[in-house]
C-alpha positions in Angstrom: 101.1 82.8 95.9 103.6 81.9 93.3 106.1 84.5 92.0 108.3 84.8 89.0 111.1 86.5 91.0 114.1 84.6 92.3 113.9 86.1 95.8 110.7 84.2 96.5 112.5 80.9 96.2 115.2 82.2 98.6 112.5 83.3 101.1 111.0 79.8 101.1 114.2 78.1 102.1 115.3 80.6 104.8 112.7 79.6 107.4 109.9 81.8 108.6 106.6 81.8 106.8 105.6 81.9 103.1 101.8 81.9 103.8 99.7 83.1 106.7 98.9 80.4 109.3 95.5 79.7 110.8 96.8 81.0 114.2 97.5 84.4 112.5 94.0 84.4 111.1 92.7 83.8 114.6 94.9 86.6 115.8 93.3 88.9 113.2 89.9 88.3 114.8 91.1 90.6 117.6 91.9 93.3 115.0 88.2 93.1 113.8 87.2 94.0 117.4 89.7 96.8 117.5 88.4 98.3 114.2 84.8 98.0 115.6 85.7 99.8 118.8 87.4 102.6 117.0 84.5 103.0 114.6 82.1 103.1 117.6 84.4 105.6 119.4 84.0 108.0 116.5 80.2 107.5 116.0 79.5 108.0 119.7 80.7 111.6 119.7 81.5 112.4 116.1 83.7 115.4 115.4 87.2 116.6 115.3 88.1 115.6 118.8 86.9 112.1 118.2 88.9 112.0 115.0 92.0 113.1 116.9 91.4 110.4 119.4 90.9 107.7 116.8 94.0 108.8 114.9 96.2 108.7 118.0 94.9 105.4 119.3 95.0 103.7 116.0 98.5 105.1 115.3 100.1 103.4 118.3 98.0 100.3 117.9 98.8 99.9 114.2 102.5 100.3 114.8 102.6 97.3 117.1 100.0 95.3 115.2 102.3 95.7 112.1 105.2 94.8 114.4 103.5 91.4 115.0 103.1 90.9 111.3 106.9 91.5 111.0 107.4 89.1 113.9 105.3 86.2 112.5 106.8 86.8 109.0 110.2 85.9 110.4 109.3 83.8 113.5 106.8 81.2 112.5 104.4 80.1 115.4 105.4 76.5 114.9 106.0 75.5 118.5 103.9 75.4 121.6 106.0 78.0 123.3 105.7 80.5 120.4 102.0 79.9 120.0 101.5 80.4 123.7 103.3 83.8 123.8 101.5 84.9 120.6 98.2 84.2 122.4 99.5 86.3 125.3 100.1 89.2 122.8 96.7 88.5 121.4 95.2 88.9 124.9 97.0 92.3 125.2 95.4 93.5 122.0 92.0 92.3 123.2 92.3 94.3 126.5 93.6 97.2 124.5 90.5 97.1 122.3 88.2 96.8 125.3 89.8 100.0 126.7 89.3 102.0 123.5 85.9 103.6 124.3 87.1 105.1 127.5 90.8 105.4 126.7 90.7 109.2 127.0 88.7 108.8 130.2 88.9 106.2 133.0 90.3 103.4 130.8 93.6 105.1 130.0 95.6 103.1 132.5 94.2 99.8 131.2 95.1 100.9 127.6 98.6 101.7 128.7 99.2 98.5 130.6 97.9 96.4 127.8 100.1 98.3 125.4 103.2 97.7 127.6 102.4 93.9 127.6 102.1 93.9 123.8 105.5 95.6 123.3 107.2 93.3 125.9 105.9 90.1 124.3 106.9 91.3 120.8 110.5 92.2 121.8 110.9 89.0 123.8 109.7 86.7 121.0 111.9 88.4 118.5 115.0 88.5 120.6 114.8 84.8 121.7 113.9 83.5 118.3 117.4 82.9 116.9 116.2 84.4 113.6 118.0 87.0 111.5 115.9 89.7 113.1 116.9 88.8 116.6 119.8 91.3 116.6 117.9 93.8 114.6 115.1 94.0 117.1 117.6 95.1 119.7 117.9 98.4 117.8 114.2 99.0 117.4 113.0 97.7 120.8 114.3 100.7 122.9 112.2 103.0 120.7 109.2 100.8 121.2 109.8 100.7 124.9 110.0 104.5 125.1 106.8 104.7 123.1 105.1 102.2 125.5 106.3 104.2 128.5 104.8 107.4 127.0 101.5 105.6 126.4 101.5 104.3 130.0 102.3 107.7 131.3 99.5 109.2 129.3 97.2 106.6 130.8 98.0 107.9 134.2 97.4 111.6 133.4 94.0 113.0 132.5 93.2 115.9 130.2 95.3 117.4 127.4 98.7 115.9 128.6 97.3 112.5 127.6 96.9 113.7 124.0 100.4 115.2 124.1 102.1 112.0 125.5 100.3 109.7 123.1 101.2 112.0 120.2 104.8 111.8 121.2 104.6 108.0 121.4 103.2 107.9 117.9 105.9 110.3 116.8 108.7 108.2 118.2 107.4 105.2 116.3 107.2 107.1 113.0 110.7 108.4 113.1 112.5 105.4 114.6 113.0 103.5 111.3 114.9 106.6 110.0 117.0 106.9 113.1 118.3 103.4 113.3 119.8 101.1 110.6 117.0 98.8 109.3 119.3 96.0 108.2 118.8 92.5 109.7 115.1 92.0 109.1 114.1 89.6 106.5 110.8 90.3 104.6 109.3 87.1 103.1 107.2 88.8 100.6 104.3 86.4 99.9 103.5 86.1 103.6 104.1 89.8 104.3 101.8 91.0 101.5 99.1 88.4 102.3 98.9 89.4 105.9 98.6 93.1 105.1 95.9 92.2 102.5 94.0 90.3 105.1 94.1 93.3 107.4 92.4 95.4 104.6 89.8 92.6 104.3 89.2 92.6 108.0 88.8 96.4 108.1 86.4 96.3 105.1 84.4 93.7 106.9 83.8 96.3 109.6 82.2 98.5 107.0 79.8 95.6 106.2 79.1 95.2 109.9 78.4 98.9 110.1 75.7 98.6 107.5 74.0 95.9 109.4 74.3 97.4 112.9 73.1 100.8 111.6 69.8 99.1 110.5 69.0 97.5 113.9 65.2 97.7 114.5 64.4 99.3 111.1 61.6 98.1 108.9 63.0 96.6 105.7 61.6 98.7 102.9 62.5 99.0 99.2 64.3 102.4 99.7 66.2 100.9 102.6 67.3 97.9 100.5 68.4 100.3 97.8 70.5 102.3 100.2 72.0 99.0 101.6 72.9 98.1 98.0 74.7 101.4 97.6 76.6 100.9 100.9 77.8 97.4 99.9 78.8 98.7 96.4 80.9 101.4 98.1 82.7 98.7 100.2 83.3 96.7 96.9 84.7 99.8 95.3 87.2 100.1 98.1 88.1 96.5 97.8 88.5 96.7 94.1 90.6 99.9 94.3 93.3 98.1 96.1 93.0 94.4 95.2 92.3 95.0 91.5 95.8 96.1 90.7 97.9 97.5 93.6 98.0 94.4 95.8 99.6 92.2 93.1 101.8 94.9 91.7 103.1 95.8 95.2 104.1 92.2 95.8 106.0 92.1 92.5 107.9 95.2 93.3 108.9 94.0 96.7 110.0 90.7 95.3 112.3 92.4 92.8 114.0 94.6 95.4 117.3 93.6 97.0 117.0 92.6 100.7 118.4 95.9 102.0 116.0 98.0 100.0 113.1 95.8 100.6 112.9 96.5 104.3 112.7 100.3 103.9 110.1 100.0 101.1 108.0 97.6 103.2 107.9 100.0 106.1 107.0 103.0 104.0 104.4 101.2 101.8 102.8 98.7 104.2 103.2 100.4 107.5 102.9 104.1 106.8 100.7 104.1 103.8 98.4 101.4 105.3 97.8 103.7 108.3 96.0 106.1 106.0 94.2 103.3 104.2 92.9 101.8 107.4 91.9 105.1 109.1 90.0 105.9 105.9 88.1 102.6 106.2 87.3 103.3 109.8 85.9 106.8 109.0 84.0 105.5 106.0 82.5 102.7 108.2 81.5 105.3 110.8 79.9 107.5 108.1 77.9 104.5 106.8 76.8 103.6 110.3 75.6 107.1 111.0 73.7 107.6 107.7 72.5 104.2 106.5 69.2 104.1 108.5 68.4 107.8 107.7 69.1 107.9 103.9 66.1 110.1 103.2 67.2 112.7 105.6 70.1 115.2 105.4 73.3 113.9 107.0 75.1 115.7 109.8 78.2 117.5 108.8 80.3 115.0 110.8 78.6 112.0 109.2 78.9 113.4 105.7 82.6 114.3 106.2 83.4 110.9 107.7 81.8 109.1 104.8 83.4 111.1 101.9 86.5 112.0 103.8 87.1 108.4 104.8 87.0 107.3 101.1 89.3 110.3 100.2 91.8 109.3 102.9 91.7 105.7 101.6 92.6 106.9 98.1 95.3 109.1 99.6 96.8 106.1 101.2 96.9 104.5 97.8 98.7 107.6 96.5 101.4 107.1 99.1 101.5 103.3 98.5 102.0 103.8 94.7 104.5 106.6 95.1 106.7 104.6 97.5 106.8 101.5 95.3 107.0 103.4 92.0 103.6 102.1 90.8 101.8 103.8 87.9 99.5 106.8 88.3 99.6 107.8 91.9 98.4 111.2 90.7 95.1 109.7 89.5 94.3 108.4 93.0 95.0 111.9 94.3 92.5 113.4 91.9 90.1 110.8 92.9 90.6 111.7 96.6 89.8 115.3 95.9 86.7 114.4 93.8 85.2 112.1 96.4 85.8 114.6 99.2 83.8 117.1 97.2 80.7 114.9 97.5 80.4 115.6 101.3 78.2 118.7 101.0 75.6 116.7 99.0 74.6 114.8 102.1 74.3 117.9 104.2 72.3 120.1 101.8 70.3 117.3 100.2 69.9 113.7 101.6 72.3 111.0 102.7 71.4 108.5 100.1 72.2 111.0 97.3 75.7 111.6 98.7 76.3 107.8 98.9 75.1 107.3 95.4 77.2 110.0 93.9 80.2 108.9 96.0 79.9 105.4 94.6 79.7 106.8 91.0 82.6 109.1 91.4 84.8 106.7 93.2 84.0 103.8 90.9 84.5 105.9 87.9 88.1 106.8 88.8 88.8 103.1 89.7 87.5 102.0 86.3 89.4 104.7 84.5 92.6 103.5 86.2 91.8 99.9 85.2 91.3 100.9 81.6 94.6 102.7 81.5 96.4 99.7 83.1 95.0 97.3 80.5 96.0 99.7 77.7 99.6 99.8 79.2 99.8 96.1 79.6 99.9 96.4 83.4 96.7 94.6 84.4 96.8 92.0 87.2 95.1 88.7 87.6 91.7 90.2 88.2 92.0 92.6 85.3 93.3 89.9 83.0 90.3 87.7 83.7 87.9 90.6 83.2 89.5 91.5 79.9 89.4 87.9 78.7 85.7 87.6 79.7 85.0 90.8 77.7 86.8 89.4 74.6 84.9 86.1 74.8 81.6 88.0 75.2 82.3 90.0 72.0 83.5 87.1 69.9 81.0 86.2 67.1 79.1 82.9 67.6 78.5 80.3 64.9 
């Protein structure tokens, strides 16, 4: 991805990575499984308790998964030794994903041990890399170790103490960047933004999978196909909402920041805000999975709230993303979040397909409005520029 900012040229000459490697894409396949397991964990017993479990599990998982993005951003997997240890970390994430369905039951210890392995490999690879972040990781690693210890301790204890210990682990991770000095890490923007964008794509892919798995054993009828079309359109709306403008503008903002400011902005926008984006996708996928095969029936309260609430949380994540990076109109995404959340009662008092249809219309309407305002202000990205040109060509008189 080419940039007009001078920092991009500096990043390319300092080592590390400028584009995502195929090994990292392979690593992301485990994340697909993680998202699938979290979605199933919610749909198995939907409700507030399941939401709390998903929020806690994904919180600690996402912190270390993002940590591996920071790792490979600075420590390229360009040797057999590095690739081997990265695969060991990948194994830890896979075991972690396997333990998700029973993590608040009998699989808590497996979850904790896998998490400890993930943290240890991350710290060791960073500390021995000889990169600029090798010294910086020594400041953050103790907090990650404390968090891993709390996760492991929670895996050994049943009942409400597990919730408490894992919440403390998540809390330690959230506050640690504000306790220590964040200097020393180098953010190579093109790779960093690309990896996070791929995570969004991976999570949206789970929404598509949820549509397919929710239809297992169903007769393919015209109403069912129409409902599937609505579900796929909703996934497209979520994709367009971020990649239409925010992805490219976020990269440009990071490129323009000095190195010291870039680190803090990257943590806030791509670690914290992405947590809300991704949990929103997980909930929306769960809502689709629970309603897609029964579109002509009223949805359960849990399913309706997961569907509309997931999209609302996704938009709220964009509010945070835009606010941190100083992008235009975060308030419009906040209004969109409230509006799409208000569609939840439609599925409960009417039918699921009606909620899905109105959700698509409302969500897409706000996204299109934002696009129009961006074009008017001259802030359109590559997708919007192409769309605008196509429109102009279509309107040009012929002959």
